[in-house]
N, CA, C, O and CB atoms as a CASP TS submission, in Angstrom:
PFRMAT TS
TARGET T0000
AUTHOR 0000-0000-0000
METHOD Language model
MODEL 1
PARENT N/A
ATOM      1  N   MET     1      74.628  96.218 108.943  1.00  0.00           N
ATOM      2  CA  MET     1      75.950  96.378 108.354  1.00  0.00           C
ATOM      3  C   MET     1      76.954  95.552 109.151  1.00  0.00           C
ATOM      4  O   MET     1      76.809  95.362 110.359  1.00  0.00           O
ATOM      5  CB  MET     1      76.368  97.875 108.320  1.00  0.00           C
ATOM      6  N   LEU     2      77.957  95.073 108.459  1.00  0.00           N
ATOM      7  CA  LEU     2      78.993  94.281 109.113  1.00  0.00           C
ATOM      8  C   LEU     2      79.772  95.131 110.103  1.00  0.00           C
ATOM      9  O   LEU     2      79.928  96.338 109.920  1.00  0.00           O
ATOM     10  CB  LEU     2      79.940  93.672 108.077  1.00  0.00           C
ATOM     11  N   ASP     3      80.254  94.489 111.145  1.00  0.00           N
ATOM     12  CA  ASP     3      81.124  95.179 112.090  1.00  0.00           C
ATOM     13  C   ASP     3      82.531  95.173 111.497  1.00  0.00           C
ATOM     14  O   ASP     3      83.361  94.327 111.830  1.00  0.00           O
ATOM     15  CB  ASP     3      81.092  94.498 113.515  1.00  0.00           C
ATOM     16  N   VAL     4      82.773  96.121 110.627  1.00  0.00           N
ATOM     17  CA  VAL     4      84.005  96.150 109.834  1.00  0.00           C
ATOM     18  C   VAL     4      85.240  96.320 110.707  1.00  0.00           C
ATOM     19  O   VAL     4      86.306  95.805 110.370  1.00  0.00           O
ATOM     20  CB  VAL     4      83.944  97.271 108.810  1.00  0.00           C
ATOM     21  N   ALA     5      85.119  97.025 111.811  1.00  0.00           N
ATOM     22  CA  ALA     5      86.281  97.287 112.662  1.00  0.00           C
ATOM     23  C   ALA     5      86.948  95.992 113.119  1.00  0.00           C
ATOM     24  O   ALA     5      88.157  95.979 113.354  1.00  0.00           O
ATOM     25  CB  ALA     5      85.869  98.114 113.877  1.00  0.00           C
ATOM     26  N   LYS     6      86.203  94.924 113.248  1.00  0.00           N
ATOM     27  CA  LYS     6      86.773  93.644 113.670  1.00  0.00           C
ATOM     28  C   LYS     6      87.719  93.076 112.617  1.00  0.00           C
ATOM     29  O   LYS     6      88.628  92.315 112.950  1.00  0.00           O
ATOM     30  CB  LYS     6      85.661  92.641 113.963  1.00  0.00           C
ATOM     31  N   PHE     7      87.516  93.436 111.358  1.00  0.00           N
ATOM     32  CA  PHE     7      88.263  92.840 110.256  1.00  0.00           C
ATOM     33  C   PHE     7      89.381  93.732 109.727  1.00  0.00           C
ATOM     34  O   PHE     7      90.211  93.273 108.942  1.00  0.00           O
ATOM     35  CB  PHE     7      87.326  92.508 109.139  1.00  0.00           C
ATOM     36  N   LEU     8      89.419  94.979 110.138  1.00  0.00           N
ATOM     37  CA  LEU     8      90.432  95.892 109.621  1.00  0.00           C
ATOM     38  C   LEU     8      91.789  95.619 110.255  1.00  0.00           C
ATOM     39  O   LEU     8      91.892  95.458 111.471  1.00  0.00           O
ATOM     40  CB  LEU     8      90.018  97.342 109.867  1.00  0.00           C
ATOM     41  N   PRO     9      92.830  95.567 109.425  1.00  0.00           N
ATOM     42  CA  PRO     9      94.177  95.398 109.987  1.00  0.00           C
ATOM     43  C   PRO     9      94.594  96.662 110.731  1.00  0.00           C
ATOM     44  O   PRO     9      94.155  97.760 110.391  1.00  0.00           O
ATOM     45  CB  PRO     9      95.203  95.066 108.871  1.00  0.00           C
ATOM     46  N   GLU    10      95.428  96.510 111.730  1.00  0.00           N
ATOM     47  CA  GLU    10      95.890  97.663 112.506  1.00  0.00           C
ATOM     48  C   GLU    10      97.198  98.231 111.968  1.00  0.00           C
ATOM     49  O   GLU    10      97.504  99.404 112.185  1.00  0.00           O
ATOM     50  CB  GLU    10      96.062  97.275 113.963  1.00  0.00           C
ATOM     51  N   ASP    11      97.961  97.413 111.276  1.00  0.00           N
ATOM     52  CA  ASP    11      99.231  97.858 110.713  1.00  0.00           C
ATOM     53  C   ASP    11      98.968  98.841 109.570  1.00  0.00           C
ATOM     54  O   ASP    11      98.189  98.535 108.668  1.00  0.00           O
ATOM     55  CB  ASP    11     100.069  96.647 110.215  1.00  0.00           C
ATOM     56  N   PRO    12      99.605 100.015 109.594  1.00  0.00           N
ATOM     57  CA  PRO    12      99.359 101.018 108.547  1.00  0.00           C
ATOM     58  C   PRO    12      99.596 100.498 107.122  1.00  0.00           C
ATOM     59  O   PRO    12      98.825 100.811 106.216  1.00  0.00           O
ATOM     60  CB  PRO    12     100.241 102.218 108.785  1.00  0.00           C
ATOM     61  N   GLU    13     100.644  99.716 106.923  1.00  0.00           N
ATOM     62  CA  GLU    13     100.916  99.191 105.577  1.00  0.00           C
ATOM     63  C   GLU    13      99.826  98.218 105.140  1.00  0.00           C
ATOM     64  O   GLU    13      99.406  98.231 103.983  1.00  0.00           O
ATOM     65  CB  GLU    13     102.291  98.495 105.536  1.00  0.00           C
ATOM     66  N   GLU    14      99.370  97.381 106.057  1.00  0.00           N
ATOM     67  CA  GLU    14      98.285  96.453 105.735  1.00  0.00           C
ATOM     68  C   GLU    14      96.994  97.218 105.443  1.00  0.00           C
ATOM     69  O   GLU    14      96.215  96.821 104.577  1.00  0.00           O
ATOM     70  CB  GLU    14      98.066  95.455 106.891  1.00  0.00           C
ATOM     71  N   LEU    15      96.770  98.316 106.171  1.00  0.00           N
ATOM     72  CA  LEU    15      95.591  99.149 105.902  1.00  0.00           C
ATOM     73  C   LEU    15      95.660  99.759 104.504  1.00  0.00           C
ATOM     74  O   LEU    15      94.653  99.828 103.800  1.00  0.00           O
ATOM     75  CB  LEU    15      95.467 100.263 106.958  1.00  0.00           C
ATOM     76  N   ARG    16      96.850 100.198 104.108  1.00  0.00           N
ATOM     77  CA  ARG    16      97.021 100.758 102.755  1.00  0.00           C
ATOM     78  C   ARG    16      96.701  99.712 101.693  1.00  0.00           C
ATOM     79  O   ARG    16      96.013  99.999 100.713  1.00  0.00           O
ATOM     80  CB  ARG    16      98.461 101.284 102.560  1.00  0.00           C
ATOM     81  N   GLN    17      97.204  98.505 101.893  1.00  0.00           N
ATOM     82  CA  GLN    17      96.940  97.429 100.933  1.00  0.00           C
ATOM     83  C   GLN    17      95.453  97.098 100.887  1.00  0.00           C
ATOM     84  O   GLN    17      94.885  96.910  99.811  1.00  0.00           O
ATOM     85  CB  GLN    17      97.751  96.171 101.294  1.00  0.00           C
ATOM     86  N   PHE    18      94.830  97.028 102.051  1.00  0.00           N
ATOM     87  CA  PHE    18      93.399  96.740 102.149  1.00  0.00           C
ATOM     88  C   PHE    18      92.592  97.822 101.432  1.00  0.00           C
ATOM     89  O   PHE    18      91.650  97.529 100.695  1.00  0.00           O
ATOM     90  CB  PHE    18      92.966  96.635 103.631  1.00  0.00           C
ATOM     91  N   THR    19      92.978  99.078 101.662  1.00  0.00           N
ATOM     92  CA  THR    19      92.295 100.201 101.024  1.00  0.00           C
ATOM     93  C   THR    19      92.460 100.152  99.512  1.00  0.00           C
ATOM     94  O   THR    19      91.510 100.424  98.778  1.00  0.00           O
ATOM     95  CB  THR    19      92.825 101.529 101.568  1.00  0.00           C
ATOM     96  N   ALA    20      93.644  99.813  99.041  1.00  0.00           N
ATOM     97  CA  ALA    20      93.883  99.713  97.601  1.00  0.00           C
ATOM     98  C   ALA    20      92.997  98.632  96.987  1.00  0.00           C
ATOM     99  O   ALA    20      92.448  98.821  95.902  1.00  0.00           O
ATOM    100  CB  ALA    20      95.370  99.412  97.317  1.00  0.00           C
ATOM    101  N   LEU    21      92.856  97.501  97.678  1.00  0.00           N
ATOM    102  CA  LEU    21      91.983  96.434  97.180  1.00  0.00           C
ATOM    103  C   LEU    21      90.529  96.890  97.139  1.00  0.00           C
ATOM    104  O   LEU    21      89.811  96.605  96.181  1.00  0.00           O
ATOM    105  CB  LEU    21      92.115  95.181  98.056  1.00  0.00           C
ATOM    106  N   LEU    22      90.098  97.598  98.180  1.00  0.00           N
ATOM    107  CA  LEU    22      88.720  98.100  98.207  1.00  0.00           C
ATOM    108  C   LEU    22      88.479  99.092  97.072  1.00  0.00           C
ATOM    109  O   LEU    22      87.444  99.044  96.408  1.00  0.00           O
ATOM    110  CB  LEU    22      88.416  98.763  99.562  1.00  0.00           C
ATOM    111  N   LEU    23      89.431  99.985  96.854  1.00  0.00           N
ATOM    112  CA  LEU    23      89.283 100.962  95.775  1.00  0.00           C
ATOM    113  C   LEU    23      89.218 100.275  94.414  1.00  0.00           C
ATOM    114  O   LEU    23      88.434 100.674  93.553  1.00  0.00           O
ATOM    115  CB  LEU    23      90.441 101.966  95.801  1.00  0.00           C
ATOM    116  N   ALA    24      90.031  99.256  94.221  1.00  0.00           N
ATOM    117  CA  ALA    24      90.002  98.514  92.963  1.00  0.00           C
ATOM    118  C   ALA    24      88.650  97.833  92.778  1.00  0.00           C
ATOM    119  O   ALA    24      88.113  97.811  91.670  1.00  0.00           O
ATOM    120  CB  ALA    24      91.137  97.473  92.922  1.00  0.00           C
ATOM    121  N   GLU    25      88.099  97.282  93.846  1.00  0.00           N
ATOM    122  CA  GLU    25      86.796  96.620  93.777  1.00  0.00           C
ATOM    123  C   GLU    25      85.685  97.619  93.459  1.00  0.00           C
ATOM    124  O   GLU    25      84.815  97.343  92.634  1.00  0.00           O
ATOM    125  CB  GLU    25      86.492  95.901  95.097  1.00  0.00           C
ATOM    126  N   VAL    26      85.717  98.769  94.107  1.00  0.00           N
ATOM    127  CA  VAL    26      84.712  99.802  93.854  1.00  0.00           C
ATOM    128  C   VAL    26      84.800 100.278  92.406  1.00  0.00           C
ATOM    129  O   VAL    26      83.774 100.442  91.745  1.00  0.00           O
ATOM    130  CB  VAL    26      84.895 100.992  94.824  1.00  0.00           C
ATOM    131  N   LYS    27      86.010 100.501  91.914  1.00  0.00           N
ATOM    132  CA  LYS    27      86.195 100.939  90.527  1.00  0.00           C
ATOM    133  C   LYS    27      85.667  99.888  89.561  1.00  0.00           C
ATOM    134  O   LYS    27      84.987 100.215  88.588  1.00  0.00           O
ATOM    135  CB  LYS    27      87.681 101.225  90.240  1.00  0.00           C
ATOM    136  N   SER    28      85.979  98.632  89.831  1.00  0.00           N
ATOM    137  CA  SER    28      85.519  97.538  88.984  1.00  0.00           C
ATOM    138  C   SER    28      83.994  97.484  88.939  1.00  0.00           C
ATOM    139  O   SER    28      83.405  97.328  87.869  1.00  0.00           O
ATOM    140  CB  SER    28      86.079  96.204  89.484  1.00  0.00           C
ATOM    141  N   GLN    29      83.366  97.613  90.091  1.00  0.00           N
ATOM    142  CA  GLN    29      81.904  97.571  90.142  1.00  0.00           C
ATOM    143  C   GLN    29      81.295  98.781  89.442  1.00  0.00           C
ATOM    144  O   GLN    29      80.284  98.651  88.753  1.00  0.00           O
ATOM    145  CB  GLN    29      81.423  97.508  91.594  1.00  0.00           C
ATOM    146  N   ALA    30      81.898  99.953  89.611  1.00  0.00           N
ATOM    147  CA  ALA    30      81.395 101.155  88.952  1.00  0.00           C
ATOM    148  C   ALA    30      81.479 101.015  87.434  1.00  0.00           C
ATOM    149  O   ALA    30      80.565 101.421  86.716  1.00  0.00           O
ATOM    150  CB  ALA    30      82.182 102.390  89.417  1.00  0.00           C
ATOM    151  N   MET    31      82.575 100.440  86.953  1.00  0.00           N
ATOM    152  CA  MET    31      82.725 100.247  85.511  1.00  0.00           C
ATOM    153  C   MET    31      81.699  99.245  84.991  1.00  0.00           C
ATOM    154  O   MET    31      81.146  99.430  83.907  1.00  0.00           O
ATOM    155  CB  MET    31      84.148  99.771  85.176  1.00  0.00           C
ATOM    156  N   LEU    32      81.446  98.196  85.748  1.00  0.00           N
ATOM    157  CA  LEU    32      80.445  97.208  85.354  1.00  0.00           C
ATOM    158  C   LEU    32      79.053  97.831  85.312  1.00  0.00           C
ATOM    159  O   LEU    32      78.281  97.562  84.392  1.00  0.00           O
ATOM    160  CB  LEU    32      80.463  96.015  86.317  1.00  0.00           C
ATOM    161  N   ILE    33      78.732  98.650  86.290  1.00  0.00           N
ATOM    162  CA  ILE    33      77.430  99.326  86.313  1.00  0.00           C
ATOM    163  C   ILE    33      77.278 100.208  85.081  1.00  0.00           C
ATOM    164  O   ILE    33      76.231 100.195  84.433  1.00  0.00           O
ATOM    165  CB  ILE    33      77.270 100.169  87.601  1.00  0.00           C
ATOM    166  N   GLU    34      78.314 100.971  84.758  1.00  0.00           N
ATOM    167  CA  GLU    34      78.251 101.825  83.568  1.00  0.00           C
ATOM    168  C   GLU    34      78.077 100.989  82.308  1.00  0.00           C
ATOM    169  O   GLU    34      77.309 101.358  81.420  1.00  0.00           O
ATOM    170  CB  GLU    34      79.515 102.687  83.457  1.00  0.00           C
ATOM    171  N   LYS    35      78.771  99.888  82.225  1.00  0.00           N
ATOM    172  CA  LYS    35      78.658  99.010  81.058  1.00  0.00           C
ATOM    173  C   LYS    35      77.236  98.466  80.939  1.00  0.00           C
ATOM    174  O   LYS    35      76.690  98.395  79.838  1.00  0.00           O
ATOM    175  CB  LYS    35      79.671  97.846  81.152  1.00  0.00           C
ATOM    176  N   LEU    36      76.645  98.089  82.048  1.00  0.00           N
ATOM    177  CA  LEU    36      75.291  97.531  82.027  1.00  0.00           C
ATOM    178  C   LEU    36      74.235  98.585  81.703  1.00  0.00           C
ATOM    179  O   LEU    36      73.158  98.248  81.212  1.00  0.00           O
ATOM    180  CB  LEU    36      74.976  96.886  83.364  1.00  0.00           C
ATOM    181  N   ARG    37      74.526  99.841  81.970  1.00  0.00           N
ATOM    182  CA  ARG    37      73.578 100.921  81.675  1.00  0.00           C
ATOM    183  C   ARG    37      73.443 101.149  80.171  1.00  0.00           C
ATOM    184  O   ARG    37      72.404 101.620  79.706  1.00  0.00           O
ATOM    185  CB  ARG    37      74.020 102.217  82.361  1.00  0.00           C
ATOM    186  N   HIS    38      74.479 100.821  79.415  1.00  0.00           N
ATOM    187  CA  HIS    38      74.487 101.115  77.974  1.00  0.00           C
ATOM    188  C   HIS    38      74.186  99.916  77.144  1.00  0.00           C
ATOM    189  O   HIS    38      74.158 100.007  75.917  1.00  0.00           O
ATOM    190  CB  HIS    38      75.803 101.673  77.559  1.00  0.00           C
TER
END
């Protein structure tokens, strides 16, 4: 696994933005998986 701690921003606002991007990516992938299942 990647050493993610090296890449995480320390600023709380930047962490929020990073988390929002990750959540959007996870949601997008989950929707694609569901689409491919049907």
